[in-house]
N, CA and C atoms as a LAMMPS dump frame, in Angstrom:
ITEM: TIMESTEP
0
ITEM: NUMBER OF ATOMS
516
ITEM: BOX BOUNDS ff ff ff
-5.0000000000000000e+02 5.0000000000000000e+02
-5.0000000000000000e+02 5.0000000000000000e+02
-5.0000000000000000e+02 5.0000000000000000e+02
ITEM: ATOMS id mol type element x y z
1 1 1 N -16.269 273.254 66.8
2 1 2 C -15.006 272.723 66.445
3 1 3 C -14.17 273.879 65.825
4 2 1 N -13.039 274.041 66.295
5 2 2 C -12.012 275.044 66.046
6 2 3 C -11.251 274.799 64.768
7 3 1 N -11.31 275.628 63.697
8 3 2 C -10.435 275.28 62.55
9 3 3 C -8.927 275.626 62.888
10 4 1 N -8.051 274.932 62.319
11 4 2 C -6.604 275.293 62.486
12 4 3 C -6.335 276.615 61.751
13 5 1 N -5.387 277.334 62.406
14 5 2 C -4.955 278.564 61.878
15 5 3 C -3.968 278.351 60.694
16 6 1 N -4.45 278.425 59.519
17 6 2 C -3.612 278.218 58.441
18 6 3 C -3.558 279.58 57.758
19 7 1 N -2.3 279.818 57.183
20 7 2 C -1.89 280.964 56.48
21 7 3 C -2.571 280.872 55.175
22 8 1 N -3.123 282.082 54.588
23 8 2 C -3.591 282.013 53.153
24 8 3 C -2.513 281.705 52.207
25 9 1 N -1.284 282.133 52.492
26 9 2 C -0.238 281.811 51.521
27 9 3 C -0.084 280.352 51.354
28 10 1 N -0.205 279.523 52.468
29 10 2 C -0.002 278.093 52.287
30 10 3 C -1.16 277.603 51.455
31 11 1 N -2.327 278.005 51.642
32 11 2 C -3.396 277.468 50.729
33 11 3 C -3.178 277.832 49.326
34 12 1 N -2.641 279.102 49.104
35 12 2 C -2.378 279.326 47.729
36 12 3 C -1.187 278.572 47.175
37 13 1 N -0.159 278.29 47.918
38 13 2 C 1.024 277.608 47.359
39 13 3 C 0.451 276.041 47.07
40 14 1 N -0.274 275.582 47.85
41 14 2 C -0.728 274.151 47.609
42 14 3 C -1.708 274.025 46.429
43 15 1 N -2.579 274.904 46.308
44 15 2 C -3.466 274.903 45.141
45 15 3 C -2.712 275.288 43.781
46 16 1 N -1.767 276.227 43.99
47 16 2 C -0.963 276.692 42.757
48 16 3 C -0.197 275.458 42.288
49 17 1 N 0.562 274.652 43.178
50 17 2 C 1.233 273.442 42.866
51 17 3 C 0.526 272.35 42.198
52 18 1 N -0.719 272.089 42.849
53 18 2 C -1.704 271.106 42.369
54 18 3 C -2.146 271.463 40.967
55 19 1 N -2.53 272.834 40.941
56 19 2 C -3.112 273.258 39.527
57 19 3 C -2.06 273.139 38.535
58 20 1 N -0.841 273.473 38.751
59 20 2 C 0.314 273.466 37.821
60 20 3 C 0.505 272.143 37.393
61 21 1 N 0.466 271.029 38.274
62 21 2 C 0.564 269.726 37.956
63 21 3 C -0.574 269.148 37.008
64 22 1 N -1.816 269.712 37.48
65 22 2 C -2.921 269.254 36.791
66 22 3 C -3.204 269.799 35.335
67 23 1 N -2.336 270.866 35.051
68 23 2 C -2.443 271.53 33.688
69 23 3 C -1.679 270.675 32.675
70 24 1 N -0.964 269.732 33.005
71 24 2 C -0.165 268.883 32.108
72 24 3 C -1.197 268.072 31.362
73 25 1 N -2.37 267.624 31.833
74 25 2 C -3.253 266.984 31.114
75 25 3 C -4.388 267.908 30.707
76 26 1 N -4.976 268.758 31.675
77 26 2 C -6.198 269.547 31.524
78 26 3 C -5.738 270.773 31.056
79 27 1 N -6.141 271.377 29.968
80 27 2 C -5.794 272.682 29.562
81 27 3 C -7.062 273.644 29.307
82 28 1 N -6.86 274.725 28.699
83 28 2 C -7.883 275.549 28.286
84 28 3 C -8.763 276.125 29.477
85 29 1 N -10.025 275.835 29.594
86 29 2 C -10.784 276.471 30.635
87 29 3 C -10.367 276.011 32.08
88 30 1 N -9.832 274.749 32.288
89 30 2 C -9.239 274.381 33.448
90 30 3 C -8.2 275.4 33.976
91 31 1 N -7.384 275.724 33.129
92 31 2 C -6.138 276.615 33.455
93 31 3 C -6.644 277.992 33.695
94 32 1 N -7.585 278.508 32.816
95 32 2 C -8.081 279.776 33.061
96 32 3 C -8.904 280.017 34.337
97 33 1 N -9.733 279.08 34.701
98 33 2 C -10.566 279.145 35.874
99 33 3 C -9.61 279.133 37.118
100 34 1 N -8.774 278.125 37.243
101 34 2 C -7.98 277.982 38.4
102 34 3 C -6.963 279.059 38.616
103 35 1 N -6.257 279.43 37.598
104 35 2 C -5.25 280.47 37.793
105 35 3 C -5.896 281.905 38.047
106 36 1 N -7.047 282.178 37.484
107 36 2 C -7.623 283.328 37.771
108 36 3 C -8.2 283.374 39.264
109 37 1 N -8.705 282.291 39.803
110 37 2 C -8.962 282.266 41.25
111 37 3 C -7.724 282.413 42.108
112 38 1 N -6.507 281.814 41.628
113 38 2 C -5.368 282.023 42.352
114 38 3 C -4.996 283.33 42.341
115 39 1 N -5.11 284.104 41.149
116 39 2 C -4.777 285.569 41.289
117 39 3 C -5.6 286.344 42.182
118 40 1 N -7.021 285.934 42.394
119 40 2 C -7.787 286.613 43.42
120 40 3 C -7.208 286.283 44.797
121 41 1 N -6.626 285.126 45.048
122 41 2 C -6.058 284.683 46.173
123 41 3 C -4.815 285.514 46.552
124 42 1 N -4.119 285.816 45.608
125 42 2 C -2.846 286.762 45.746
126 42 3 C -3.283 288.095 46.125
127 43 1 N -4.456 288.607 45.553
128 43 2 C -5.059 289.794 46.046
129 43 3 C -5.373 289.793 47.401
130 44 1 N -6.02 288.609 47.864
131 44 2 C -6.48 288.539 49.258
132 44 3 C -5.269 288.571 50.195
133 45 1 N -4.147 288.081 49.751
134 45 2 C -2.967 288.068 50.536
135 45 3 C -2.412 289.461 50.684
136 46 1 N -2.457 290.18 49.451
137 46 2 C -1.861 291.546 49.429
138 46 3 C -2.694 292.49 50.219
139 47 1 N -3.907 292.428 50.212
140 47 2 C -4.842 293.306 50.99
141 47 3 C -5.293 292.628 52.193
142 48 1 N -4.626 292.599 53.155
143 48 2 C -4.887 291.904 54.486
144 48 3 C -6.219 292.24 55.148
145 49 1 N -6.699 293.547 54.91
146 49 2 C -7.77 294.04 55.637
147 49 3 C -8.962 293.932 54.668
148 50 1 N -8.916 293.593 53.369
149 50 2 C -10.02 293.795 52.438
150 50 3 C -10.989 292.578 52.616
151 51 1 N -12.225 292.827 52.862
152 51 2 C -13.197 291.746 52.897
153 51 3 C -13.571 291.445 51.586
154 52 1 N -13.538 292.316 50.644
155 52 2 C -13.926 292.085 49.197
156 52 3 C -12.914 291.03 48.527
157 53 1 N -11.628 291.251 48.795
158 53 2 C -10.556 290.274 48.335
159 53 3 C -10.883 288.876 48.733
160 54 1 N -10.975 288.651 50.024
161 54 2 C -11.241 287.337 50.577
162 54 3 C -12.622 286.763 50.146
163 55 1 N -13.528 287.583 50.139
164 55 2 C -14.918 287.061 49.644
165 55 3 C -14.93 286.679 48.158
166 56 1 N -14.123 287.423 47.341
167 56 2 C -13.996 287.076 45.915
168 56 3 C -13.29 285.771 45.67
169 57 1 N -12.195 285.551 46.632
170 57 2 C -11.453 284.399 46.512
171 57 3 C -12.326 283.139 47.046
172 58 1 N -13.107 283.419 48.103
173 58 2 C -13.849 282.319 48.572
174 58 3 C -14.951 281.978 47.586
175 59 1 N -15.725 282.892 46.903
176 59 2 C -16.654 282.584 45.84
177 59 3 C -16.058 281.925 44.733
178 60 1 N -14.813 282.298 44.294
179 60 2 C -14.111 281.597 43.226
180 60 3 C -13.8 280.344 43.444
181 61 1 N -13.318 280.032 44.656
182 61 2 C -12.934 278.519 45.104
183 61 3 C -14.25 277.687 45.005
184 62 1 N -15.348 278.208 45.497
185 62 2 C -16.488 277.457 45.465
186 62 3 C -16.936 277.218 44.036
187 63 1 N -16.871 278.24 43.242
188 63 2 C -17.113 278.126 41.879
189 63 3 C -16.313 277.108 41.07
190 64 1 N -15.068 277.187 41.369
191 64 2 C -14.101 276.091 40.749
192 64 3 C -14.38 274.677 41.083
193 65 1 N -14.887 274.419 42.15
194 65 2 C -15.308 273.122 42.643
195 65 3 C -16.18 272.523 41.634
196 66 1 N -17.335 273.286 41.233
197 66 2 C -18.254 272.77 40.3
198 66 3 C -17.546 272.812 38.898
199 67 1 N -16.921 273.81 38.467
200 67 2 C -16.265 273.881 37.228
201 67 3 C -15.194 272.696 37.034
202 68 1 N -14.423 272.401 38.069
203 68 2 C -13.502 271.238 37.895
204 68 3 C -14.21 269.949 37.749
205 69 1 N -15.267 269.755 38.628
206 69 2 C -16.044 268.379 38.406
207 69 3 C -16.469 268.273 36.914
208 70 1 N -16.966 269.301 36.373
209 70 2 C -17.418 269.206 35.008
210 70 3 C -16.34 269.059 33.994
211 71 1 N -15.199 269.866 34.23
212 71 2 C -14.12 269.812 33.299
213 71 3 C -13.455 268.342 33.349
214 72 1 N -13.243 267.958 34.527
215 72 2 C -12.516 266.717 34.737
216 72 3 C -13.411 265.495 34.19
217 73 1 N -14.553 265.604 34.426
218 73 2 C -15.607 264.536 34.012
219 73 3 C -15.665 264.5 32.536
220 74 1 N -15.717 265.632 31.869
221 74 2 C -15.896 265.742 30.473
222 74 3 C -14.556 265.43 29.639
223 75 1 N -13.396 266.031 30.022
224 75 2 C -12.1 265.943 29.404
225 75 3 C -11.175 265.033 29.905
226 76 1 N -11.606 264.053 30.856
227 76 2 C -10.66 263.017 31.37
228 76 3 C -10.297 262.153 30.317
229 77 1 N -8.9 261.977 29.956
230 77 2 C -8.646 261.112 28.787
231 77 3 C -8.836 259.682 29.067
232 78 1 N -9.706 259.065 28.23
233 78 2 C -9.983 257.66 28.536
234 78 3 C -9.083 256.653 27.779
235 79 1 N -8.216 257.222 27.037
236 79 2 C -7.148 256.435 26.225
237 79 3 C -6.162 255.975 27.274
238 80 1 N -5.282 255.186 26.788
239 80 2 C -4.176 254.698 27.724
240 80 3 C -3.356 255.933 28.073
241 81 1 N -3.289 256.204 29.387
242 81 2 C -2.473 257.298 29.851
243 81 3 C -1.14 256.953 30.198
244 82 1 N -0.212 257.838 30.072
245 82 2 C 1.187 257.628 30.416
246 82 3 C 1.228 257.907 32.056
247 83 1 N 2.279 257.541 32.528
248 83 2 C 2.501 257.872 33.96
249 83 3 C 2.4 259.284 34.259
250 84 1 N 2.84 260.143 33.326
251 84 2 C 2.698 261.635 33.545
252 84 3 C 1.353 261.974 33.51
253 85 1 N 0.446 261.47 32.552
254 85 2 C -0.818 261.734 32.427
255 85 3 C -1.643 261.349 33.773
256 86 1 N -1.399 260.112 34.268
257 86 2 C -2.057 259.58 35.409
258 86 3 C -1.703 260.557 36.69
259 87 1 N -0.444 260.836 36.826
260 87 2 C 0.037 261.79 37.804
261 87 3 C -0.767 263.199 37.714
262 88 1 N -0.775 263.783 36.529
263 88 2 C -1.333 265.064 36.359
264 88 3 C -2.89 264.981 36.644
265 89 1 N -3.543 263.912 36.255
266 89 2 C -4.937 263.781 36.499
267 89 3 C -5.193 263.527 37.947
268 90 1 N -4.314 262.806 38.531
269 90 2 C -4.38 262.598 40.098
270 90 3 C -4.278 263.822 40.826
271 91 1 N -3.321 264.835 40.308
272 91 2 C -3.112 266.086 41.025
273 91 3 C -4.338 266.997 40.9
274 92 1 N -4.937 266.913 39.58
275 92 2 C -6.095 267.802 39.461
276 92 3 C -7.157 267.323 40.358
277 93 1 N -7.402 266.043 40.451
278 93 2 C -8.416 265.436 41.293
279 93 3 C -8.21 265.635 42.904
280 94 1 N -6.969 265.705 43.212
281 94 2 C -6.543 265.905 44.488
282 94 3 C -6.795 267.447 44.876
283 95 1 N -6.547 268.289 43.99
284 95 2 C -6.869 269.767 44.125
285 95 3 C -8.31 269.927 44.333
286 96 1 N -9.092 269.167 43.55
287 96 2 C -10.569 269.22 43.701
288 96 3 C -11.008 268.739 44.985
289 97 1 N -10.455 267.693 45.434
290 97 2 C -10.798 267.165 46.801
291 97 3 C -10.426 268.143 47.96
292 98 1 N -9.456 268.824 47.747
293 98 2 C -8.976 269.922 48.853
294 98 3 C -9.689 271.096 48.997
295 99 1 N -10.355 271.355 47.756
296 99 2 C -11.027 272.822 47.696
297 99 3 C -12.083 273.002 48.616
298 100 1 N -13.03 271.992 48.91
299 100 2 C -14.03 272.239 50.023
300 100 3 C -13.361 272.508 51.488
301 101 1 N -12.179 271.821 51.731
302 101 2 C -11.542 272.088 52.973
303 101 3 C -11.046 273.505 52.977
304 102 1 N -10.417 273.862 51.858
305 102 2 C -9.817 275.226 51.635
306 102 3 C -10.889 276.258 51.739
307 103 1 N -12.01 275.991 51.233
308 103 2 C -13.282 276.925 51.367
309 103 3 C -13.598 277.26 52.826
310 104 1 N -13.587 276.158 53.651
311 104 2 C -13.909 276.286 55.052
312 104 3 C -12.753 277.195 55.731
313 105 1 N -11.477 276.968 55.452
314 105 2 C -10.57 277.826 56.006
315 105 3 C -10.55 279.282 55.519
316 106 1 N -10.756 279.545 54.192
317 106 2 C -10.919 280.815 53.691
318 106 3 C -12.241 281.443 54.317
319 107 1 N -13.174 280.818 54.442
320 107 2 C -14.462 281.345 55.128
321 107 3 C -14.195 281.724 56.557
322 108 1 N -13.335 281.026 57.307
323 108 2 C -12.908 281.276 58.576
324 108 3 C -12.172 282.636 58.536
325 109 1 N -11.338 282.81 57.599
326 109 2 C -10.485 284.162 57.499
327 109 3 C -11.372 285.282 57.163
328 110 1 N -12.464 284.972 56.328
329 110 2 C -13.535 285.901 55.87
330 110 3 C -14.147 286.421 57.216
331 111 1 N -14.557 285.545 58.101
332 111 2 C -15.223 285.956 59.295
333 111 3 C -14.219 286.833 60.306
334 112 1 N -12.941 286.271 60.206
335 112 2 C -11.999 287.113 61.08
336 112 3 C -11.726 288.578 60.528
337 113 1 N -11.869 288.654 59.249
338 113 2 C -11.773 290.051 58.692
339 113 3 C -12.959 290.933 58.789
340 114 1 N -14.023 290.292 59.411
341 114 2 C -15.184 291.199 59.695
342 114 3 C -16.347 290.936 58.702
343 115 1 N -16.168 290.037 57.811
344 115 2 C -17.237 289.898 56.803
345 115 3 C -18.296 288.804 57.264
346 116 1 N -19.548 289.228 57.002
347 116 2 C -20.616 288.352 57.198
348 116 3 C -21.615 288.457 55.999
349 117 1 N -22.028 287.324 55.64
350 117 2 C -22.939 287.284 54.402
351 117 3 C -24.196 287.959 54.714
352 118 1 N -24.589 288.96 53.741
353 118 2 C -25.683 289.726 53.977
354 118 3 C -25.652 290.95 54.684
355 119 1 N -24.424 291.364 55.18
356 119 2 C -24.416 292.647 55.791
357 119 3 C -23.455 293.501 55.083
358 120 1 N -23.785 294.761 54.919
359 120 2 C -22.86 295.659 54.284
360 120 3 C -22.395 296.658 55.357
361 121 1 N -21.123 296.409 55.928
362 121 2 C -20.536 297.228 56.88
363 121 3 C -19.708 298.308 56.249
364 122 1 N -19.891 299.511 56.561
365 122 2 C -18.985 300.663 56.231
366 122 3 C -17.855 300.624 57.184
367 123 1 N -16.798 300.514 56.676
368 123 2 C -15.561 300.593 57.477
369 123 3 C -14.848 301.911 57.231
370 124 1 N -14.539 302.641 58.222
371 124 2 C -13.894 303.946 58.028
372 124 3 C -12.415 303.884 58.221
373 125 1 N -11.581 304.499 57.519
374 125 2 C -10.121 304.429 57.526
375 125 3 C -9.798 305.326 58.798
376 126 1 N -10.586 306.199 59.33
377 126 2 C -10.269 307.003 60.416
378 126 3 C -10.365 306.182 61.759
379 127 1 N -9.355 306.242 62.529
380 127 2 C -9.422 305.707 63.843
381 127 3 C -8.846 306.662 64.923
382 128 1 N -9.556 306.697 65.999
383 128 2 C -9.106 307.762 67.09
384 128 3 C -7.965 307.16 67.755
385 129 1 N -7.056 308.092 68.188
386 129 2 C -5.96 307.631 68.973
387 129 3 C -6.321 307.428 70.396
388 130 1 N -7.006 308.426 70.927
389 130 2 C -7.423 308.383 72.41
390 130 3 C -8.682 307.571 72.618
391 131 1 N -8.8 306.731 73.47
392 131 2 C -10.066 306.095 73.73
393 131 3 C -10.955 307.045 74.456
394 132 1 N -12.205 307.04 74.199
395 132 2 C -13.137 307.967 74.653
396 132 3 C -13.237 308.114 76.188
397 133 1 N -12.86 307.147 76.926
398 133 2 C -12.911 307.241 78.419
399 133 3 C -11.842 308.082 78.979
400 134 1 N -10.833 308.365 78.1
401 134 2 C -9.801 309.292 78.726
402 134 3 C -9.927 310.824 78.453
403 135 1 N -10.925 311.038 77.675
404 135 2 C -11.334 312.568 77.503
405 135 3 C -12.042 313.069 78.669
406 136 1 N -11.752 314.284 78.945
407 136 2 C -12.486 315.043 79.995
408 136 3 C -13.846 315.396 79.604
409 137 1 N -14.62 315.664 80.586
410 137 2 C -16.006 316.274 80.362
411 137 3 C -16.027 317.476 79.4
412 138 1 N -15.005 318.366 79.819
413 138 2 C -14.977 319.725 79.001
414 138 3 C -14.519 319.421 77.579
415 139 1 N -13.731 318.537 77.329
416 139 2 C -13.335 318.091 75.978
417 139 3 C -14.516 317.669 75.226
418 140 1 N -15.39 316.785 75.851
419 140 2 C -16.69 316.32 75.25
420 140 3 C -17.668 317.239 74.969
421 141 1 N -17.669 318.242 75.797
422 141 2 C -18.71 319.334 75.59
423 141 3 C -18.323 320.437 74.669
424 142 1 N -17.097 320.584 74.223
425 142 2 C -16.722 321.638 73.411
426 142 3 C -17.22 321.28 71.916
427 143 1 N -17.789 322.251 71.311
428 143 2 C -18.179 322.186 69.977
429 143 3 C -17.427 323.189 69.086
430 144 1 N -17.101 322.86 67.974
431 144 2 C -16.348 323.842 67.124
432 144 3 C -17.174 324.18 65.994
433 145 1 N -17.121 325.396 65.722
434 145 2 C -17.798 325.981 64.537
435 145 3 C -16.713 326.687 63.73
436 146 1 N -17.123 326.922 62.511
437 146 2 C -16.156 327.556 61.638
438 146 3 C -16.81 328.693 60.883
439 147 1 N -16.278 329.849 61.102
440 147 2 C -16.669 330.852 60.213
441 147 3 C -16.197 330.82 58.776
442 148 1 N -16.951 331.486 57.952
443 148 2 C -16.366 331.432 56.626
444 148 3 C -15.117 332.188 56.246
445 149 1 N -14.225 331.552 55.555
446 149 2 C -12.85 332.183 55.221
447 149 3 C -11.789 332.268 56.345
448 150 1 N -12.052 331.657 57.583
449 150 2 C -11.071 331.797 58.451
450 150 3 C -11.273 330.561 59.38
451 151 1 N -10.125 330.344 60.131
452 151 2 C -10.061 329.094 61.058
453 151 3 C -9.92 329.459 62.439
454 152 1 N -10.459 328.673 63.254
455 152 2 C -10.337 328.953 64.76
456 152 3 C -9.38 328.105 65.361
457 153 1 N -8.5 328.599 66.327
458 153 2 C -7.443 327.808 67.075
459 153 3 C -7.861 327.959 68.437
460 154 1 N -7.914 326.844 69.185
461 154 2 C -8.172 326.775 70.645
462 154 3 C -6.677 326.748 71.366
463 155 1 N -6.457 327.755 72.13
464 155 2 C -5.182 327.922 72.784
465 155 3 C -5.212 327.064 74.011
466 156 1 N -4.208 326.28 74.264
467 156 2 C -4.184 325.417 75.454
468 156 3 C -4.113 326.196 76.745
469 157 1 N -4.852 325.762 77.723
470 157 2 C -4.914 326.388 78.977
471 157 3 C -5.735 327.644 79.131
472 158 1 N -6.453 328.128 78.157
473 158 2 C -7.42 329.171 78.295
474 158 3 C -8.645 328.99 77.399
475 159 1 N -9.603 329.803 77.722
476 159 2 C -10.976 329.529 76.834
477 159 3 C -11.011 330.568 75.708
478 160 1 N -9.934 331.371 75.351
479 160 2 C -10.138 332.221 74.2
480 160 3 C -9.759 331.364 72.959
481 161 1 N -10.579 331.808 72.013
482 161 2 C -10.328 331.113 70.655
483 161 3 C -9.701 332.242 69.706
484 162 1 N -8.782 332.028 68.959
485 162 2 C -8.167 332.955 67.919
486 162 3 C -8.652 332.407 66.538
487 163 1 N -9.011 333.452 65.946
488 163 2 C -9.295 333.265 64.393
489 163 3 C -7.995 333.313 63.567
490 164 1 N -8.143 332.869 62.361
491 164 2 C -6.899 332.981 61.522
492 164 3 C -6.774 334.325 61.007
493 165 1 N -7.661 335.266 61.33
494 165 2 C -7.521 336.683 60.776
495 165 3 C -6.972 337.505 61.975
496 166 1 N -6.001 338.316 61.627
497 166 2 C -5.354 339.086 62.755
498 166 3 C -6.43 340.192 63.338
499 167 1 N -6.221 340.324 64.712
500 167 2 C -6.986 341.361 65.341
501 167 3 C -8.409 340.868 65.679
502 168 1 N -8.848 339.627 65.398
503 168 2 C -10.245 339.271 65.676
504 168 3 C -10.017 338.126 66.712
505 169 1 N -10.249 338.323 67.919
506 169 2 C -10.2 337.187 68.992
507 169 3 C -11.724 337.142 69.381
508 170 1 N -12.032 335.871 69.764
509 170 2 C -13.395 335.697 70.284
510 170 3 C -13.319 335.109 71.585
511 171 1 N -14.21 335.449 72.539
512 171 2 C -14.183 334.9 73.835
513 171 3 C -15.376 333.989 74.037
514 172 1 N -15.066 332.818 74.595
515 172 2 C -16.337 332.019 74.832
516 172 3 C -16.803 332.112 76.145
């Protein structure tokens, strides 16, 4: 089953709105837990290539599922609620119900960014411009060495190498 392509910003906006409405009744730990996780989501949006950011957001969403269940069940006001209180509690419960689906979508984004649980992949910031199949055999066989305190320059179209020091040319 293919998950729909949903932007991370949409997930954040929906949970921010529901959390804001839920904060009218539930305060304290509910507010801290949910807005901290939303801050991790903002980090995941800002760092589009970061596996760490999206994995922290995913882990935080999963954690707040359990924290919200505990917090809502303990602190749900059993007295007569006003319409605003019922609305606020309903939005907190709706946010809780949407979080497992959001976790699935964020996990899909985590996989798209190259993250897999249990693997530590080193990602290099260096990327070659030319694909390896376009390089000639002569370019593949060339090895460069560097002498202390000077640099070597390969002149185009010839096999001579000039050092950075005047009067010292080397032939290969």
